[in-house]
MDAnalysis code that builds the backbone (N, CA, C; Angstrom):
import MDAnalysis as mda
import numpy as np

u = mda.Universe.empty(627, n_residues=209, atom_resindex=np.repeat(np.arange(209), 3), trajectory=True)
u.add_TopologyAttr("name", ["N", "CA", "C"] * 209)
u.add_TopologyAttr("resid", np.arange(1, 210))
u.add_TopologyAttr("resname", ["MET", "SER", "GLU", "LYS", "LYS", "ILE", "LEU", "ARG", "VAL", "LEU", "VAL", "ILE", "ASP", "ASP", "SER", "PRO", "ASP", "ASP", "ALA", "GLU", "LEU", "THR", "LEU", "THR", "THR", "LEU", "ARG", "LYS", "SER", "GLY", "GLY", "TYR", "MET", "LEU", "LYS", "SER", "HIS", "ARG", "VAL", "GLN", "ASP", "LEU", "ALA", "ALA", "PHE", "GLN", "SER", "ALA", "ILE", "GLU", "LYS", "ASN", "GLU", "TRP", "ASP", "VAL", "ILE", "LEU", "SER", "GLU", "PHE", "SER", "LEU", "PRO", "HIS", "PHE", "GLY", "ALA", "GLN", "VAL", "ALA", "PHE", "ASP", "VAL", "LEU", "ARG", "ARG", "ALA", "GLY", "LEU", "ASP", "VAL", "PRO", "PHE", "LEU", "VAL", "VAL", "THR", "ARG", "ALA", "ILE", "ARG", "ASP", "PRO", "ASP", "LEU", "VAL", "LYS", "ILE", "MET", "ARG", "ALA", "GLY", "ALA", "GLN", "ASP", "VAL", "ILE", "MET", "LYS", "GLY", "GLN", "LEU", "ALA", "ARG", "LEU", "ALA", "PRO", "ALA", "ILE", "GLU", "ARG", "ALA", "LEU", "VAL", "VAL", "ALA", "ASP", "GLU", "ARG", "ARG", "GLN", "TYR", "ARG", "LYS", "ALA", "THR", "GLN", "THR", "LEU", "LYS", "GLU", "VAL", "GLU", "ASN", "LYS", "HIS", "GLN", "ALA", "ILE", "VAL", "GLU", "GLY", "SER", "ARG", "GLU", "ALA", "MET", "CYS", "TYR", "SER", "GLN", "ASP", "GLY", "MET", "TYR", "VAL", "ASP", "ALA", "ASN", "ARG", "ALA", "TYR", "LEU", "ASP", "ILE", "PHE", "GLU", "TYR", "ASP", "ASP", "PHE", "ASN", "GLU", "LEU", "GLU", "GLY", "ILE", "PRO", "VAL", "MET", "ASN", "LEU", "VAL", "ASP", "LYS", "SER", "ASP", "GLN", "ALA", "ARG", "PHE", "LYS", "GLU", "TYR", "MET", "ARG", "LYS", "HIS"])
u.atoms.positions = np.array([
    [30.989, 55.533, 28.920],
    [30.038, 54.416, 29.016],
    [28.669, 54.936, 29.413],
    [27.630, 54.555, 28.656],
    [26.290, 55.046, 28.927],
    [25.729, 54.408, 30.189],
    [24.911, 55.175, 30.901],
    [24.315, 54.691, 32.132],
    [23.216, 53.691, 31.820],
    [23.221, 52.583, 32.553],
    [22.220, 51.555, 32.312],
    [20.863, 52.010, 32.823],
    [19.833, 51.653, 32.085],
    [18.474, 51.987, 32.476],
    [18.007, 51.027, 33.562],
    [17.354, 51.588, 34.588],
    [16.762, 50.751, 35.627],
    [15.387, 50.295, 35.157],
    [15.175, 48.996, 35.167],
    [13.920, 48.422, 34.706],
    [13.249, 47.707, 35.873],
    [12.025, 48.129, 36.183],
    [11.270, 47.520, 37.277],
    [10.436, 46.377, 36.709],
    [10.785, 45.152, 37.110],
    [10.192, 43.953, 36.511],
    [9.425, 43.155, 37.569],
    [8.159, 42.889, 37.284],
    [7.356, 42.014, 38.122],
    [7.249, 40.666, 37.420],
    [7.715, 39.609, 38.088],
    [7.718, 38.264, 37.500],
    [6.642, 37.414, 38.177],
    [5.804, 36.787, 37.351],
    [4.793, 35.858, 37.858],
    [5.253, 34.453, 37.500],
    [5.740, 33.722, 38.490],
    [6.287, 32.384, 38.222],
    [6.401, 31.631, 39.544],
    [6.071, 30.336, 39.532],
    [6.201, 29.534, 40.758],
    [7.554, 28.841, 40.843],
    [8.419, 29.088, 39.849],
    [9.759, 28.496, 39.849],
    [10.806, 29.581, 40.074],
    [11.434, 29.628, 41.258],
    [12.494, 30.622, 41.494],
    [13.644, 30.490, 40.501],
    [13.977, 29.259, 40.126],
    [15.089, 29.041, 39.191],
    [14.761, 29.599, 37.817],
    [13.521, 29.346, 37.337],
    [13.120, 29.874, 36.033],
    [13.095, 31.396, 36.045],
    [12.587, 31.960, 37.134],
    [12.517, 33.417, 37.232],
    [13.917, 34.024, 37.220],
    [14.842, 33.415, 37.956],
    [16.200, 33.940, 38.015],
    [16.898, 33.819, 36.668],
    [16.659, 32.723, 35.957],
    [17.249, 32.560, 34.635],
    [16.722, 33.629, 33.677],
    [15.431, 33.898, 33.752],
    [14.829, 34.940, 32.909],
    [15.460, 36.297, 33.204],
    [15.595, 36.636, 34.470],
    [16.151, 37.936, 34.850],
    [17.632, 38.049, 34.505],
    [18.372, 36.958, 34.702],
    [19.799, 36.963, 34.351],
    [19.990, 37.187, 32.857],
    [19.171, 36.508, 32.058],
    [19.236, 36.686, 30.608],
    [18.928, 38.124, 30.223],
    [17.939, 38.707, 30.880],
    [17.554, 40.085, 30.578],
    [18.659, 41.060, 30.964],
    [19.327, 40.817, 32.096],
    [20.432, 41.692, 32.496],
    [21.558, 41.663, 31.461],
    [21.877, 40.467, 31.000],
    [23.012, 40.304, 30.094],
    [22.694, 40.805, 28.685],
    [21.541, 40.423, 28.165],
    [21.242, 40.750, 26.762],
    [20.597, 42.116, 26.610],
    [19.911, 42.591, 27.658],
    [19.246, 43.887, 27.541],
    [20.051, 45.032, 28.092],
    [21.070, 44.727, 28.896],
    [21.888, 45.778, 29.469],
    [21.164, 46.599, 30.515],
    [20.183, 45.997, 31.177],
    [19.404, 46.718, 32.176],
    [19.924, 46.466, 33.591],
    [19.683, 47.438, 34.458],
    [19.774, 47.208, 35.892],
    [18.347, 46.920, 36.353],
    [18.162, 45.778, 37.004],
    [16.811, 45.343, 37.304],
    [16.452, 45.535, 38.767],
    [15.234, 46.010, 38.983],
    [14.579, 45.962, 40.283],
    [13.402, 45.017, 40.106],
    [13.535, 43.829, 40.657],
    [12.549, 42.794, 40.346],
    [11.871, 42.247, 41.597],
    [10.724, 41.644, 41.360],
    [9.968, 40.994, 42.431],
    [9.206, 39.838, 41.804],
    [9.173, 38.707, 42.514],
    [8.473, 37.526, 41.989],
    [7.247, 37.222, 42.841],
    [6.134, 36.918, 42.161],
    [4.906, 36.485, 42.831],
    [4.438, 35.210, 42.168],
    [3.585, 34.454, 42.881],
    [3.101, 33.207, 42.296],
    [1.623, 32.942, 42.578],
    [0.925, 33.934, 43.136],
    [-0.513, 33.752, 43.339],
    [-1.227, 35.090, 43.166],
    [-2.537, 35.033, 43.098],
    [-3.337, 36.222, 42.803],
    [-3.194, 37.294, 43.876],
    [-3.244, 36.900, 45.136],
    [-3.167, 37.881, 46.221],
    [-1.856, 38.657, 46.179],
    [-0.754, 37.947, 45.971],
    [0.551, 38.596, 45.920],
    [0.651, 39.514, 44.698],
    [0.067, 39.085, 43.596],
    [0.085, 39.903, 42.384],
    [-0.706, 41.197, 42.598],
    [-1.902, 41.091, 43.158],
    [-2.717, 42.280, 43.409],
    [-2.002, 43.245, 44.344],
    [-1.359, 42.718, 45.364],
    [-0.617, 43.561, 46.292],
    [0.535, 44.268, 45.591],
    [1.220, 43.555, 44.706],
    [2.383, 44.121, 44.007],
    [1.990, 45.268, 43.086],
    [0.868, 45.134, 42.375],
    [0.480, 46.208, 41.446],
    [-0.185, 47.369, 42.163],
    [-0.689, 47.128, 43.368],
    [-1.292, 48.211, 44.148],
    [-0.237, 49.056, 44.848],
    [0.839, 48.421, 45.290],
    [1.828, 49.113, 46.118],
    [3.010, 49.661, 45.329],
    [3.225, 49.159, 44.110],
    [4.415, 49.567, 43.355],
    [4.076, 49.817, 41.889],
    [4.947, 50.578, 41.235],
    [4.833, 50.791, 39.794],
    [5.835, 49.890, 39.086],
    [5.422, 49.332, 37.943],
    [6.264, 48.397, 37.198],
    [6.399, 48.848, 35.754],
    [7.588, 48.608, 35.206],
    [7.820, 48.931, 33.796],
    [7.355, 47.803, 32.890],
    [7.430, 46.573, 33.387],
    [7.041, 45.419, 32.572],
    [6.671, 44.262, 33.497],
    [5.729, 43.442, 33.040],
    [5.325, 42.239, 33.773],
    [5.604, 41.027, 32.895],
    [6.306, 40.042, 33.470],
    [6.626, 38.797, 32.769],
    [5.924, 37.665, 33.492],
    [5.078, 36.929, 32.775],
    [4.247, 35.935, 33.447],
    [4.331, 34.567, 32.795],
    [4.541, 33.543, 33.631],
    [4.333, 32.162, 33.193],
    [2.864, 32.041, 32.810],
    [2.576, 31.249, 31.782],
    [1.192, 31.202, 31.317],
    [0.260, 30.528, 32.319],
    [0.695, 29.394, 32.859],
    [-0.205, 28.634, 33.720],
    [0.465, 28.273, 35.036],
    [-0.201, 28.663, 36.142],
    [0.230, 28.310, 37.483],
    [-0.965, 27.682, 38.208],
    [-0.729, 26.965, 39.300],
    [-1.856, 26.399, 40.048],
    [-2.809, 27.500, 40.522],
    [-4.053, 27.450, 40.035],
    [-5.106, 28.389, 40.417],
    [-4.808, 29.830, 39.990],
    [-3.880, 30.026, 39.115],
    [-3.500, 31.368, 38.696],
    [-2.830, 31.267, 37.336],
    [-2.506, 32.384, 36.729],
    [-1.813, 32.343, 35.455],
    [-1.889, 33.666, 34.733],
    [-1.344, 33.691, 33.526],
    [-1.208, 34.930, 32.767],
    [-2.551, 35.557, 32.424],
    [-3.521, 34.745, 32.030],
    [-4.804, 35.309, 31.617],
    [-5.501, 36.012, 32.782],
    [-5.501, 35.383, 33.952],
    [-6.112, 35.993, 35.130],
    [-5.365, 37.277, 35.508],
    [-4.039, 37.208, 35.516],
    [-3.230, 38.374, 35.875],
    [-3.471, 39.532, 34.901],
    [-3.558, 39.208, 33.636],
    [-3.773, 40.250, 32.633],
    [-5.139, 40.902, 32.812],
    [-6.152, 40.099, 33.087],
    [-7.499, 40.639, 33.310],
    [-7.527, 41.547, 34.532],
    [-6.851, 41.146, 35.611],
    [-6.783, 41.963, 36.827],
    [-6.073, 43.284, 36.542],
    [-5.004, 43.225, 35.772],
    [-4.239, 44.417, 35.426],
    [-5.101, 45.417, 34.661],
    [-5.855, 44.943, 33.706],
    [-6.696, 45.834, 32.908],
    [-7.848, 46.399, 33.726],
    [-8.442, 45.586, 34.582],
    [-9.530, 46.092, 35.430],
    [-9.020, 47.179, 36.381],
    [-7.755, 47.092, 36.752],
    [-7.153, 48.110, 37.613],
    [-6.816, 49.380, 36.838],
    [-6.980, 49.338, 35.520],
    [-6.706, 50.504, 34.690],
    [-5.237, 50.796, 34.487],
    [-4.395, 49.763, 34.629],
    [-2.951, 49.946, 34.507],
    [-2.469, 49.527, 33.117],
    [-1.734, 50.415, 32.478],
    [-1.198, 50.134, 31.146],
    [0.283, 49.791, 31.291],
    [0.553, 48.546, 31.647],
    [1.924, 48.070, 31.832],
    [2.201, 46.987, 30.793],
    [3.310, 47.069, 30.048],
    [3.637, 46.013, 29.093],
    [3.613, 44.645, 29.769],
    [2.911, 43.704, 29.145],
    [2.678, 42.386, 29.739],
    [3.129, 41.334, 28.721],
    [4.140, 40.547, 29.091],
    [4.650, 39.501, 28.211],
    [4.538, 38.156, 28.906],
    [4.171, 37.152, 28.159],
    [4.113, 35.787, 28.675],
    [5.467, 35.128, 28.415],
    [6.072, 34.597, 29.475],
    [7.329, 33.852, 29.369],
    [7.043, 32.473, 29.947],
    [6.963, 31.471, 29.084],
    [6.401, 30.190, 29.502],
    [7.166, 28.997, 28.942],
    [6.985, 27.865, 29.612],
    [7.577, 26.614, 29.106],
    [6.724, 26.003, 28.007],
    [5.427, 26.160, 28.116],
    [4.536, 25.558, 27.125],
    [3.227, 26.328, 27.073],
    [2.649, 26.394, 25.879],
    [1.360, 27.042, 25.702],
    [0.708, 26.480, 24.446],
    [-0.587, 26.186, 24.534],
    [-1.303, 25.676, 23.367],
    [-1.597, 26.833, 22.416],
    [-1.656, 26.509, 21.131],
    [-1.893, 27.548, 20.128],
    [-3.164, 28.353, 20.396],
    [-4.298, 27.716, 20.756],
    [-5.505, 28.515, 21.028],
    [-5.312, 29.490, 22.189],
    [-4.560, 29.052, 23.224],
    [-4.304, 29.936, 24.361],
    [-3.397, 31.091, 23.960],
    [-2.400, 30.799, 23.126],
    [-1.499, 31.843, 22.643],
    [-2.286, 32.905, 21.870],
    [-3.141, 32.456, 20.972],
    [-3.942, 33.391, 20.172],
    [-4.853, 34.219, 21.078],
    [-5.459, 33.562, 22.067],
    [-6.401, 34.252, 22.956],
    [-5.729, 35.368, 23.740],
    [-4.568, 35.076, 24.329],
    [-3.954, 36.099, 25.176],
    [-3.300, 37.201, 24.347],
    [-2.841, 36.884, 23.145],
    [-2.325, 37.930, 22.271],
    [-3.452, 38.852, 21.823],
    [-4.606, 38.290, 21.516],
    [-5.749, 39.113, 21.132],
    [-6.242, 39.958, 22.299],
    [-6.076, 39.445, 23.513],
    [-6.487, 40.193, 24.696],
    [-5.609, 41.419, 24.909],
    [-4.359, 41.369, 24.426],
    [-3.502, 42.535, 24.536],
    [-2.100, 42.289, 25.048],
    [-1.740, 41.027, 25.328],
    [-0.363, 40.746, 25.735],
    [0.586, 41.144, 24.605],
    [1.741, 41.721, 24.961],
    [2.648, 42.225, 23.925],
    [3.390, 41.122, 23.183],
    [3.664, 40.000, 23.864],
    [4.389, 38.924, 23.185],
    [4.317, 37.667, 24.038],
    [4.617, 36.545, 23.416],
    [4.741, 35.261, 24.114],
    [6.129, 34.709, 23.807],
    [6.935, 34.513, 24.850],
    [8.307, 34.041, 24.709],
    [8.424, 32.675, 25.368],
    [8.970, 31.714, 24.650],
    [9.209, 30.403, 25.236],
    [10.489, 30.460, 26.070],
    [10.487, 29.757, 27.196],
    [11.651, 29.798, 28.085],
    [12.896, 29.189, 27.448],
    [12.704, 28.400, 26.412],
    [13.844, 27.868, 25.683],
    [14.376, 28.824, 24.635],
    [13.723, 30.007, 24.498],
    [14.129, 30.997, 23.494],
    [14.259, 32.383, 24.126],
    [14.925, 32.439, 25.269],
    [15.006, 33.684, 26.020],
    [15.818, 34.777, 25.323],
    [16.532, 34.419, 24.284],
    [17.252, 35.447, 23.519],
    [16.282, 36.445, 22.892],
    [15.030, 36.033, 22.719],
    [14.018, 36.916, 22.144],
    [13.469, 37.918, 23.157],
    [13.765, 37.694, 24.447],
    [13.092, 38.465, 25.495],
    [13.447, 39.951, 25.478],
    [14.732, 40.273, 25.480],
    [15.138, 41.683, 25.540],
    [14.598, 42.500, 24.367],
    [14.729, 42.024, 23.104],
    [14.158, 42.801, 21.995],
    [12.640, 42.969, 22.118],
    [11.953, 41.915, 22.607],
    [10.499, 41.999, 22.763],
    [10.131, 43.046, 23.810],
    [10.881, 43.087, 24.904],
    [10.619, 44.079, 25.952],
    [10.894, 45.486, 25.436],
    [11.974, 45.661, 24.694],
    [12.298, 46.979, 24.147],
    [11.178, 47.485, 23.249],
    [10.645, 46.597, 22.395],
    [9.528, 46.995, 21.528],
    [8.312, 47.379, 22.363],
    [8.022, 46.569, 23.381],
    [6.859, 46.822, 24.222],
    [6.983, 48.150, 24.962],
    [8.186, 48.486, 25.419],
    [8.400, 49.741, 26.127],
    [8.217, 50.942, 25.202],
    [8.672, 50.811, 23.959],
    [8.508, 51.895, 22.984],
    [7.025, 52.129, 22.713],
    [6.292, 51.044, 22.503],
    [4.851, 51.159, 22.229],
    [4.123, 51.762, 23.426],
    [4.491, 51.331, 24.640],
    [3.857, 51.860, 25.848],
    [4.120, 53.361, 25.984],
    [5.344, 53.782, 25.676],
    [5.670, 55.208, 25.749],
    [4.869, 55.997, 24.720],
    [4.688, 55.440, 23.531],
    [3.884, 56.116, 22.502],
    [2.433, 56.258, 22.953],
    [1.917, 55.220, 23.623],
    [0.546, 55.312, 24.140],
    [0.430, 56.407, 25.193],
    [1.430, 56.488, 26.076],
    [1.405, 57.539, 27.103],
    [1.455, 58.928, 26.471],
    [2.312, 59.096, 25.465],
    [2.415, 60.386, 24.792],
    [1.103, 60.743, 24.093],
    [0.461, 59.730, 23.512],
    [-0.819, 59.966, 22.833],
    [-1.887, 60.394, 23.836],
    [-1.937, 59.692, 24.993],
    [-2.926, 60.065, 26.006],
    [-2.679, 61.475, 26.520],
    [-1.400, 61.830, 26.710],
    [-1.047, 63.168, 27.175],
    [-1.464, 64.224, 26.162],
    [-1.182, 63.951, 24.880],
    [-1.551, 64.907, 23.831],
    [-3.065, 65.041, 23.727],
    [-3.769, 63.926, 23.858],
    [-5.234, 63.948, 23.797],
    [-5.806, 64.770, 24.946],
    [-5.241, 64.594, 26.153],
    [-5.706, 65.358, 27.310],
    [-5.441, 66.844, 27.131],
    [-4.253, 67.181, 26.603],
    [-3.920, 68.584, 26.361],
    [-4.874, 69.200, 25.349],
    [-5.162, 68.451, 24.282],
    [-6.090, 68.933, 23.259],
    [-7.476, 69.157, 23.840],
    [-7.914, 68.236, 24.683],
    [-9.233, 68.376, 25.308],
    [-9.301, 69.618, 26.175],
    [-8.231, 69.891, 26.928],
    [-8.188, 71.077, 27.785],
    [-8.233, 72.358, 26.943],
    [-7.487, 72.365, 25.826],
    [-7.497, 73.528, 24.943],
    [-8.878, 73.741, 24.349],
    [-9.522, 72.634, 23.925],
    [-10.865, 72.743, 23.347],
    [-11.863, 73.263, 24.369],
    [-11.731, 72.817, 25.611],
    [-12.642, 73.289, 26.656],
    [-12.461, 74.784, 26.916],
    [-11.193, 75.243, 26.939],
    [-10.927, 76.664, 27.137],
    [-11.470, 77.486, 25.971],
    [-11.248, 76.956, 24.761],
    [-11.749, 77.638, 23.567],
    [-13.266, 77.755, 23.629],
    [-13.937, 76.671, 24.017],
    [-15.388, 76.665, 24.077],
    [-15.901, 77.662, 25.106],
    [-15.195, 77.741, 26.236],
    [-15.599, 78.681, 27.278],
    [-15.478, 80.124, 26.798],
    [-14.402, 80.403, 26.039],
    [-14.186, 81.760, 25.509],
    [-15.274, 82.118, 24.506],
    [-15.557, 81.168, 23.593],
    [-16.559, 81.418, 22.559],
    [-17.934, 81.636, 23.177],
    [-18.319, 80.755, 24.088],
    [-19.657, 80.829, 24.666],
    [-19.814, 82.027, 25.602],
    [-18.698, 82.436, 26.235],
    [-18.789, 83.534, 27.191],
    [-18.655, 84.915, 26.581],
    [-18.280, 84.990, 25.301],
    [-18.067, 86.291, 24.666],
    [-19.393, 86.939, 24.267],
    [-19.486, 88.265, 24.488],
    [-20.656, 89.007, 24.035],
    [-20.520, 89.416, 22.572],
    [-19.275, 89.365, 22.063],
    [-19.038, 89.656, 20.655],
    [-19.406, 88.450, 19.807],
    [-19.894, 88.713, 18.615],
    [-20.230, 87.624, 17.696],
    [-18.955, 86.942, 17.241],
    [-18.860, 85.641, 17.445],
    [-17.660, 84.888, 17.082],
    [-18.047, 83.607, 16.360],
    [-17.258, 83.274, 15.334],
    [-17.455, 82.001, 14.654],
    [-16.097, 81.460, 14.223],
    [-16.050, 80.152, 13.990],
    [-14.840, 79.497, 13.492],
    [-15.233, 78.661, 12.279],
    [-14.339, 78.666, 11.308],
    [-14.609, 77.881, 10.103],
    [-13.366, 77.100, 9.705],
    [-13.594, 76.039, 8.970],
    [-12.502, 75.229, 8.435],
    [-12.866, 74.828, 7.019],
    [-11.940, 75.093, 6.099],
    [-12.176, 74.806, 4.676],
    [-13.465, 75.455, 4.194],
    [-13.725, 76.667, 4.724],
    [-14.888, 77.410, 4.258],
    [-16.210, 76.993, 4.860],
    [-16.184, 76.089, 5.854],
    [-17.422, 75.605, 6.464],
    [-17.426, 75.969, 7.945],
    [-18.597, 76.311, 8.474],
    [-18.704, 76.629, 9.891],
    [-18.433, 75.397, 10.745],
    [-17.596, 75.585, 11.781],
    [-17.348, 74.498, 12.732],
    [-17.717, 74.911, 14.158],
    [-17.924, 76.226, 14.389],
    [-18.353, 76.673, 15.713],
    [-18.818, 78.120, 15.612],
    [-19.731, 78.492, 16.500],
    [-20.208, 79.865, 16.574],
    [-20.887, 80.065, 17.916],
    [-20.781, 81.287, 18.460],
    [-21.414, 81.528, 19.753],
    [-22.831, 82.062, 19.581],
    [-23.491, 82.283, 20.724],
    [-24.882, 82.697, 20.713],
    [-25.076, 84.031, 19.998],
    [-24.140, 84.966, 20.237],
    [-24.258, 86.289, 19.620],
    [-24.221, 86.191, 18.096],
    [-23.369, 85.281, 17.587],
    [-23.269, 85.113, 16.138],
    [-24.550, 84.497, 15.574],
    [-25.076, 83.498, 16.275],
    [-26.307, 82.848, 15.814],
    [-27.467, 83.831, 15.782],
    [-27.500, 84.737, 16.774],
    [-28.603, 85.702, 16.830],
    [-28.592, 86.648, 15.640],
    [-27.384, 87.004, 15.167],
    [-27.282, 87.909, 14.017],
    [-28.018, 87.330, 12.813],
    [-27.852, 86.016, 12.613],
    [-28.446, 85.367, 11.436],
    [-29.727, 84.605, 11.776],
    [-30.198, 84.807, 12.996],
    [-31.483, 84.256, 13.434],
    [-31.515, 82.732, 13.390],
    [-30.432, 82.130, 13.891],
    [-30.396, 80.674, 14.069],
    [-30.623, 80.367, 15.544],
    [-31.439, 79.365, 15.803],
    [-31.720, 78.981, 17.192],
    [-30.629, 78.105, 17.789],
    [-29.976, 77.319, 16.925],
    [-29.001, 76.354, 17.420],
    [-27.879, 76.210, 16.406],
    [-26.643, 75.951, 16.891],
    [-25.518, 75.826, 15.966],
    [-25.697, 74.646, 15.015],
    [-26.435, 73.624, 15.424],
    [-26.660, 72.477, 14.536],
    [-27.281, 72.899, 13.218],
    [-28.033, 73.995, 13.235],
    [-28.645, 74.492, 12.003],
    [-27.612, 75.146, 11.093],
    [-26.525, 75.618, 11.709],
    [-25.491, 76.330, 10.959],
    [-24.319, 75.436, 10.582],
    [-24.087, 74.386, 11.353],
    [-22.918, 73.529, 11.162],
    [-22.887, 72.935, 9.762],
    [-21.735, 73.042, 9.126],
    [-21.560, 72.473, 7.793],
    [-21.993, 73.380, 6.664],
    [-22.594, 74.536, 6.988],
    [-23.008, 75.478, 5.944],
    [-21.795, 76.292, 5.501],
    [-21.589, 76.479, 4.205],
    [-20.462, 77.317, 3.754],
    [-20.589, 78.743, 4.274],
    [-19.471, 79.287, 4.730],
    [-19.476, 80.654, 5.244],
    [-20.026, 81.633, 4.216],
    [-19.674, 81.432, 2.959],
    [-20.081, 82.369, 1.908],
    [-21.585, 82.397, 1.707],
    [-22.291, 81.365, 2.151],
    [-23.746, 81.346, 1.994],
    [-24.421, 82.459, 2.788],
    [-23.748, 82.954, 3.840],
    [-24.334, 84.001, 4.674],
    [-23.796, 85.386, 4.335],
    [-23.019, 85.466, 3.267],
    [-22.505, 86.750, 2.790],
    [-23.232, 87.120, 1.514],
    [-23.772, 88.314, 1.481],
    [-24.490, 88.770, 0.296],
    [-23.581, 88.695, -0.931],
    [-24.162, 88.288, -2.055],
    [-23.360, 88.105, -3.264],
    [-22.599, 89.371, -3.648],
    [-23.200, 90.519, -3.395],
    [-22.541, 91.777, -3.758],
    [-21.326, 92.065, -2.880],
    [-21.258, 91.395, -1.720],
    [-20.138, 91.627, -0.798],
    [-19.125, 90.491, -0.777],
    [-19.376, 89.441, -1.541],
    [-18.505, 88.268, -1.449],
    [-17.079, 88.553, -1.899],
    [-16.907, 89.334, -2.937],
    [-15.553, 89.648, -3.409],
    [-14.783, 90.414, -2.348],
    [-15.453, 91.441, -1.720],
    [-14.796, 92.206, -0.663],
    [-14.472, 91.335, 0.544],
    [-15.389, 90.427, 0.853],
    [-15.194, 89.543, 2.007],
    [-13.995, 88.626, 1.777],
    [-13.879, 88.053, 0.577],
    [-12.759, 87.175, 0.252],
    [-11.436, 87.922, 0.337],
    [-11.404, 89.159, -0.163],
    [-10.192, 89.949, -0.119],
    [-9.797, 90.260, 1.316],
    [-10.781, 90.546, 2.148],
    [-10.518, 90.830, 3.562],
    [-9.929, 89.607, 4.247],
    [-10.489, 88.438, 3.956],
    [-10.013, 87.209, 4.572],
    [-8.582, 86.865, 4.131],
    [-8.268, 87.147, 2.864],
    [-6.922, 86.896, 2.367],
    [-5.895, 87.768, 3.092],
    [-6.285, 88.998, 3.413],
    [-5.367, 89.934, 4.060],
    [-5.222, 89.646, 5.541],
    [-6.265, 89.162, 6.187],
    [-6.253, 89.036, 7.640],
    [-6.227, 87.598, 8.129],
])
């Protein structure tokens, strides 16, 4: 038997019964072990996201002086990328469109809780893909910075090209061809700086190395 995944769920709802029904449905249909907490006002919500990490947030759309739109805005201002789903008894079409465009992953009616587990699973997959993308982007940036430091710090003439066009060169390389700035060289075909009498030899050398 496979081990159940622990899912940390923050519920925004002023109805304990509705919140418990939502969580019970999620346990049964999603096969999760839940660590959950319920809040019903802005102060409690801010405290919950500051003190704990959550895998998913489930919010009633409208509460007295609070609601999904306010909670979602607070979450984004805090810089937290947590899947956010609206689980509500009622919502007007314009409000549904607005919060979906803002970035909520889904809107589930409380009378259709069978949709909740699949919606959460999709949201978790998308969130994981975003995290992987951010990680890959950060790694790429670090590699590019190291590469740039090597190129700029080298006393040897160095250049990089892609599809036969210059994409980078250090100061020593620019000095050889009497360019003041790489912007003057960027996008120029490499072969343009090779004498015509040497182009055949240069191409053969590049093919070998």
